[in-house]
NUKOL-873248 format. One record per residue (C-alpha): residue in three letters; x, z, y negated. Coordinates in nm, 3 decimals. Example, Ala and Ser with C-alpha at 12.3 -4.5 7.8 and 13.67 -1.06 7.14 Angstrom:
<pts>
{residu->ALA; u->1.230; w->0.780; v->0.450}
{residu->SER; u->1.367; w->0.714; v->0.106}
</pts>
This chain:
<pts>
{residu->UNK; u->14.089; w->15.077; v->-12.007}
{residu->UNK; u->14.162; w->15.313; v->-12.275}
{residu->UNK; u->14.326; w->15.201; v->-12.612}
{residu->UNK; u->14.623; w->15.373; v->-12.780}
{residu->UNK; u->14.571; w->15.179; v->-13.097}
{residu->UNK; u->14.353; w->14.873; v->-13.223}
{residu->UNK; u->14.406; w->14.599; v->-12.955}
{residu->UNK; u->14.650; w->14.823; v->-12.763}
{residu->UNK; u->14.617; w->14.899; v->-12.400}
{residu->UNK; u->14.801; w->15.231; v->-12.271}
{residu->UNK; u->14.989; w->14.977; v->-12.055}
{residu->UNK; u->15.120; w->14.784; v->-12.373}
{residu->UNK; u->15.186; w->15.147; v->-12.529}
{residu->UNK; u->15.393; w->15.230; v->-12.249}
{residu->UNK; u->15.593; w->14.912; v->-12.255}
{residu->UNK; u->15.682; w->14.959; v->-12.626}
{residu->UNK; u->15.786; w->15.314; v->-12.561}
{residu->UNK; u->16.005; w->15.231; v->-12.232}
{residu->UNK; u->16.180; w->14.952; v->-12.425}
{residu->UNK; u->16.286; w->15.189; v->-12.732}
{residu->UNK; u->16.406; w->15.440; v->-12.478}
{residu->UNK; u->16.620; w->15.175; v->-12.291}
{residu->UNK; u->16.767; w->15.090; v->-12.634}
{residu->UNK; u->16.867; w->15.414; v->-12.712}
{residu->UNK; u->17.011; w->15.464; v->-12.390}
{residu->UNK; u->17.226; w->15.126; v->-12.475}
{residu->UNK; u->17.075; w->14.966; v->-12.141}
{residu->UNK; u->17.080; w->14.654; v->-12.330}
{residu->UNK; u->16.921; w->14.421; v->-12.056}
{residu->UNK; u->16.668; w->14.660; v->-11.967}
{residu->UNK; u->16.573; w->14.730; v->-12.316}
{residu->UNK; u->16.548; w->14.320; v->-12.383}
{residu->UNK; u->16.341; w->14.299; v->-12.062}
{residu->UNK; u->16.097; w->14.548; v->-12.134}
{residu->UNK; u->16.067; w->14.440; v->-12.517}
{residu->UNK; u->15.996; w->14.076; v->-12.394}
{residu->UNK; u->15.720; w->14.200; v->-12.189}
{residu->UNK; u->15.572; w->14.428; v->-12.473}
{residu->UNK; u->15.608; w->14.151; v->-12.729}
{residu->UNK; u->15.401; w->13.893; v->-12.478}
{residu->UNK; u->15.141; w->14.168; v->-12.428}
{residu->UNK; u->15.101; w->14.252; v->-12.784}
{residu->UNK; u->15.067; w->13.879; v->-12.884}
{residu->UNK; u->14.774; w->13.859; v->-12.627}
{residu->UNK; u->14.616; w->14.126; v->-12.808}
{residu->UNK; u->14.727; w->14.031; v->-13.182}
{residu->UNK; u->14.853; w->14.363; v->-13.181}
{residu->UNK; u->15.084; w->14.302; v->-13.528}
{residu->UNK; u->15.173; w->14.659; v->-13.561}
{residu->UNK; u->15.351; w->14.683; v->-13.252}
{residu->UNK; u->15.487; w->14.368; v->-13.261}
{residu->UNK; u->15.673; w->14.427; v->-13.565}
{residu->UNK; u->15.838; w->14.747; v->-13.393}
{residu->UNK; u->15.901; w->14.529; v->-13.090}
{residu->UNK; u->16.070; w->14.271; v->-13.269}
{residu->UNK; u->16.309; w->14.524; v->-13.412}
{residu->UNK; u->16.387; w->14.639; v->-13.056}
{residu->UNK; u->16.418; w->14.293; v->-12.903}
{residu->UNK; u->16.679; w->14.196; v->-13.191}
{residu->UNK; u->16.907; w->14.527; v->-13.139}
{residu->UNK; u->16.909; w->14.456; v->-12.750}
{residu->UNK; u->17.011; w->14.142; v->-12.777}
{residu->UNK; u->17.265; w->14.215; v->-13.047}
{residu->UNK; u->17.389; w->14.480; v->-12.804}
{residu->UNK; u->17.413; w->14.252; v->-12.480}
{residu->UNK; u->17.613; w->13.991; v->-12.677}
{residu->UNK; u->17.869; w->14.258; v->-12.834}
{residu->UNK; u->18.233; w->14.168; v->-12.879}
{residu->UNK; u->18.334; w->14.439; v->-12.639}
{residu->UNK; u->18.110; w->14.237; v->-12.352}
{residu->UNK; u->18.141; w->13.865; v->-12.442}
{residu->UNK; u->18.522; w->13.786; v->-12.473}
{residu->UNK; u->18.747; w->13.534; v->-12.374}
{residu->UNK; u->18.819; w->13.155; v->-12.386}
{residu->UNK; u->18.530; w->12.920; v->-12.414}
{residu->UNK; u->18.455; w->12.805; v->-12.039}
{residu->UNK; u->18.316; w->12.432; v->-11.980}
{residu->UNK; u->18.036; w->12.346; v->-11.761}
{residu->UNK; u->18.006; w->11.990; v->-11.690}
{residu->UNK; u->17.956; w->11.928; v->-11.313}
{residu->UNK; u->17.657; w->12.039; v->-11.101}
{residu->UNK; u->17.581; w->12.395; v->-11.110}
{residu->UNK; u->17.456; w->12.510; v->-10.798}
{residu->UNK; u->17.183; w->12.784; v->-10.749}
{residu->UNK; u->17.411; w->13.032; v->-10.621}
{residu->UNK; u->17.691; w->12.987; v->-10.883}
{residu->UNK; u->17.857; w->13.308; v->-10.983}
{residu->UNK; u->17.919; w->13.367; v->-11.334}
{residu->UNK; u->18.122; w->13.622; v->-11.532}
{residu->UNK; u->18.079; w->13.767; v->-11.867}
{residu->UNK; u->18.209; w->13.520; v->-12.154}
{residu->UNK; u->18.140; w->13.220; v->-12.325}
{residu->UNK; u->18.010; w->12.902; v->-12.143}
{residu->UNK; u->17.992; w->12.529; v->-12.319}
{residu->UNK; u->17.751; w->12.303; v->-12.149}
{residu->UNK; u->17.849; w->11.936; v->-12.177}
{residu->UNK; u->17.747; w->11.599; v->-12.058}
{residu->UNK; u->17.604; w->11.514; v->-11.834}
{residu->UNK; u->17.463; w->11.857; v->-11.803}
{residu->UNK; u->17.188; w->11.924; v->-12.082}
{residu->UNK; u->16.983; w->12.179; v->-12.257}
{residu->UNK; u->16.787; w->12.261; v->-11.935}
{residu->UNK; u->17.111; w->12.331; v->-11.764}
{residu->UNK; u->17.202; w->12.558; v->-12.031}
{residu->UNK; u->16.874; w->12.755; v->-12.043}
{residu->UNK; u->16.870; w->12.795; v->-11.665}
{residu->UNK; u->17.254; w->12.929; v->-11.691}
{residu->UNK; u->17.146; w->13.168; v->-11.970}
{residu->UNK; u->16.819; w->13.305; v->-11.826}
{residu->UNK; u->17.005; w->13.331; v->-11.488}
{residu->UNK; u->17.276; w->13.549; v->-11.600}
{residu->UNK; u->17.036; w->13.794; v->-11.805}
{residu->UNK; u->16.843; w->13.838; v->-11.496}
{residu->UNK; u->17.183; w->13.931; v->-11.314}
{residu->UNK; u->17.276; w->14.156; v->-11.621}
{residu->UNK; u->17.582; w->13.944; v->-11.719}
{residu->UNK; u->17.684; w->13.934; v->-12.066}
{residu->UNK; u->17.723; w->13.572; v->-12.192}
{residu->UNK; u->17.675; w->13.358; v->-12.465}
{residu->UNK; u->17.560; w->12.975; v->-12.358}
{residu->UNK; u->17.586; w->12.684; v->-12.578}
{residu->UNK; u->17.499; w->12.322; v->-12.509}
{residu->UNK; u->17.677; w->12.009; v->-12.663}
{residu->UNK; u->17.551; w->11.653; v->-12.638}
{residu->UNK; u->17.765; w->11.353; v->-12.676}
{residu->UNK; u->17.979; w->11.303; v->-13.002}
{residu->UNK; u->17.786; w->11.069; v->-13.252}
{residu->UNK; u->17.927; w->10.771; v->-13.380}
{residu->UNK; u->18.000; w->10.952; v->-13.715}
{residu->UNK; u->18.210; w->11.219; v->-13.527}
{residu->UNK; u->17.958; w->11.499; v->-13.523}
{residu->UNK; u->17.863; w->11.702; v->-13.231}
{residu->UNK; u->17.483; w->11.775; v->-13.149}
{residu->UNK; u->17.425; w->12.083; v->-13.012}
{residu->UNK; u->17.065; w->12.173; v->-12.854}
{residu->UNK; u->16.869; w->12.459; v->-12.754}
{residu->UNK; u->16.512; w->12.411; v->-12.559}
{residu->UNK; u->16.239; w->12.627; v->-12.449}
{residu->UNK; u->15.870; w->12.496; v->-12.315}
{residu->UNK; u->15.716; w->12.348; v->-12.600}
{residu->UNK; u->16.036; w->12.359; v->-12.829}
{residu->UNK; u->16.367; w->12.167; v->-12.896}
{residu->UNK; u->16.607; w->12.293; v->-13.157}
{residu->UNK; u->16.876; w->12.050; v->-13.223}
{residu->UNK; u->17.133; w->12.016; v->-13.511}
{residu->UNK; u->17.490; w->11.854; v->-13.592}
{residu->UNK; u->17.809; w->12.038; v->-13.639}
{residu->UNK; u->18.189; w->11.955; v->-13.684}
{residu->UNK; u->18.373; w->11.866; v->-13.369}
{residu->UNK; u->18.627; w->12.129; v->-13.272}
{residu->UNK; u->18.959; w->12.069; v->-13.387}
{residu->UNK; u->19.071; w->12.045; v->-12.992}
{residu->UNK; u->18.812; w->11.914; v->-12.790}
{residu->UNK; u->18.968; w->12.028; v->-12.472}
{residu->UNK; u->19.006; w->12.392; v->-12.623}
{residu->UNK; u->18.736; w->12.488; v->-12.854}
{residu->UNK; u->18.774; w->12.821; v->-13.023}
{residu->UNK; u->18.520; w->13.112; v->-13.011}
{residu->UNK; u->18.512; w->13.077; v->-13.370}
{residu->UNK; u->18.381; w->12.704; v->-13.360}
{residu->UNK; u->18.146; w->12.806; v->-13.062}
{residu->UNK; u->18.006; w->13.114; v->-13.263}
{residu->UNK; u->17.951; w->12.878; v->-13.565}
{residu->UNK; u->17.785; w->12.636; v->-13.365}
{residu->UNK; u->17.523; w->12.896; v->-13.240}
{residu->UNK; u->17.485; w->12.990; v->-13.592}
{residu->UNK; u->17.381; w->12.634; v->-13.680}
{residu->UNK; u->17.127; w->12.633; v->-13.410}
{residu->UNK; u->16.993; w->12.936; v->-13.550}
{residu->UNK; u->16.983; w->12.807; v->-13.890}
{residu->UNK; u->16.819; w->12.475; v->-13.765}
{residu->UNK; u->16.547; w->12.695; v->-13.585}
{residu->UNK; u->16.466; w->12.904; v->-13.911}
{residu->UNK; u->16.406; w->12.577; v->-14.079}
{residu->UNK; u->16.174; w->12.448; v->-13.839}
{residu->UNK; u->15.924; w->12.730; v->-13.935}
{residu->UNK; u->15.694; w->12.622; v->-14.195}
{residu->UNK; u->15.642; w->12.905; v->-14.452}
{residu->UNK; u->15.310; w->12.759; v->-14.560}
{residu->UNK; u->15.154; w->12.729; v->-14.225}
{residu->UNK; u->14.857; w->12.984; v->-14.127}
{residu->UNK; u->15.029; w->13.291; v->-14.022}
{residu->UNK; u->14.914; w->13.312; v->-13.637}
{residu->UNK; u->15.029; w->12.961; v->-13.580}
{residu->UNK; u->15.334; w->13.045; v->-13.775}
{residu->UNK; u->15.409; w->13.360; v->-13.555}
{residu->UNK; u->15.355; w->13.127; v->-13.223}
{residu->UNK; u->15.637; w->12.891; v->-13.350}
{residu->UNK; u->15.857; w->13.150; v->-13.437}
{residu->UNK; u->15.816; w->13.302; v->-13.088}
{residu->UNK; u->15.859; w->12.944; v->-12.945}
{residu->UNK; u->16.211; w->12.895; v->-13.146}
{residu->UNK; u->16.330; w->13.265; v->-13.026}
{residu->UNK; u->16.258; w->13.158; v->-12.662}
{residu->UNK; u->16.474; w->12.870; v->-12.731}
{residu->UNK; u->16.732; w->13.041; v->-12.966}
{residu->UNK; u->16.712; w->13.428; v->-12.881}
{residu->UNK; u->17.024; w->13.537; v->-13.025}
{residu->UNK; u->16.943; w->13.481; v->-13.382}
{residu->UNK; u->16.887; w->13.822; v->-13.570}
{residu->UNK; u->16.696; w->13.656; v->-13.872}
{residu->UNK; u->16.453; w->13.481; v->-13.635}
{residu->UNK; u->16.355; w->13.834; v->-13.517}
{residu->UNK; u->16.322; w->13.960; v->-13.883}
{residu->UNK; u->16.121; w->13.646; v->-13.975}
{residu->UNK; u->15.890; w->13.743; v->-13.675}
{residu->UNK; u->15.856; w->14.068; v->-13.817}
{residu->UNK; u->15.778; w->13.937; v->-14.148}
{residu->UNK; u->15.501; w->13.720; v->-14.038}
{residu->UNK; u->15.365; w->14.012; v->-13.831}
{residu->UNK; u->15.340; w->14.219; v->-14.129}
{residu->UNK; u->15.156; w->13.948; v->-14.335}
{residu->UNK; u->14.933; w->13.912; v->-14.063}
{residu->UNK; u->14.878; w->14.297; v->-14.042}
{residu->UNK; u->14.793; w->14.292; v->-14.425}
{residu->UNK; u->14.554; w->13.999; v->-14.412}
{residu->UNK; u->14.200; w->14.112; v->-14.558}
</pts>
């Protein structure tokens, strides 16, 4: 197959181009899907230059689909069995025991596939110290931290919800060892992004690591 750049196939180049075009059209979900495919393809070929561009496209697409104009309303609880054919609407979903992180991931991925703008957070039982563990998972990656309990457990605010998501994003950043060999670090960042996809800082960290890989002697 013909190459358009170092390690880059025409198919990969086309994915990168289409992701960028979808982003310009504000087709957030389409841009995210195409950017993810491009990112996977670029990583398989160690195409660091393209990954830098794609990381920015992916970040902006995800920022668009979680816009406050799309994701709004009260926090809704999910603590019972979640059927495969459950219908969702845009908004914030708090996954609670006995539901677990795997349920939260399934809900998030299903809503993205159905192009329903949501934010999903999973909490675990309150600890003896009164803190609330929040968790996000992906294959091979678990991100967990603890936050203060909401002032009203029965009506957590959107502010508490967002601050908990921010705490998870910070915990994901802290998992990354800056001294780790750069390619292994890139893969660690990709794992964290799979678990915590709505962190702008993780996308920027990915781009920076790819730049470092690109500049190696």
